[in-house]
C-alpha positions, -999 to +999 in steps of 0.1 A: +785-688+502+805-676+466+785-707+448+752-698+461+763-662+447+774-670+413+744-696+410+715-667+417+734-647+393+734-672+366+699-690+374+668-670+379+647-682+408+612-670+421+605-651+454+611-675+485+633-700+465+661-676+460+670-680+496+651-715+506+669-737+476+706-726+488+698-725+525+689-763+520+710-774+501+744-755+519+730-768+550+727-805+541+760-801+527+775-789+555+758-814+580+770-844+561+806-831+558+809-821+590+795-852+605+820-872+583+847-853+595+838-860+630+832-897+626+866-901+618+878-891+652+846-902+670+834-867+680+863-862+698+869-825+689+834-815+682+824-829+719+850-805+734+838-778+710+804-785+726+811-781+759+821-747+752+785-739+736+750-745+757+749-778+742+758-798+771+786-816+750+763-829+724+781-830+690+754-834+670+735-805+680+768-787+675+771-798+642+733-791+632+735-755+646+772-752+624+751-766+592+721-740+601+746-713+603+763-717+571+729-725+553+715-687+567+754-672+550+746-692+518+710-678+519+718-642+524+748-648+500+718-658+471+694-632+480+724-606+472+735-624+440+698-622+429+695-584+440+728-579+419+715-593+388+683-574+390+708-536+397+731-547+365+703-560+343+675-534+345 
């Protein structure tokens, strides 16, 4: 989230790009990183956590949902960074 905030302070993006570029990049990073960590232990912990949620033990769905949550947080952070840039600039 800090990276999305800082990059939106530095780079000027237009309209919906402010939200969707950090959203997609952080979601992709988070999903790949979570998959890489979970595949090291055959998704044992991810399956146990997925049972606690209504995912019926589907570790891949858990990884996807956590990636989307991280992406939404990054997108909101980037929008906040854009608003701070506008506030301090003008």
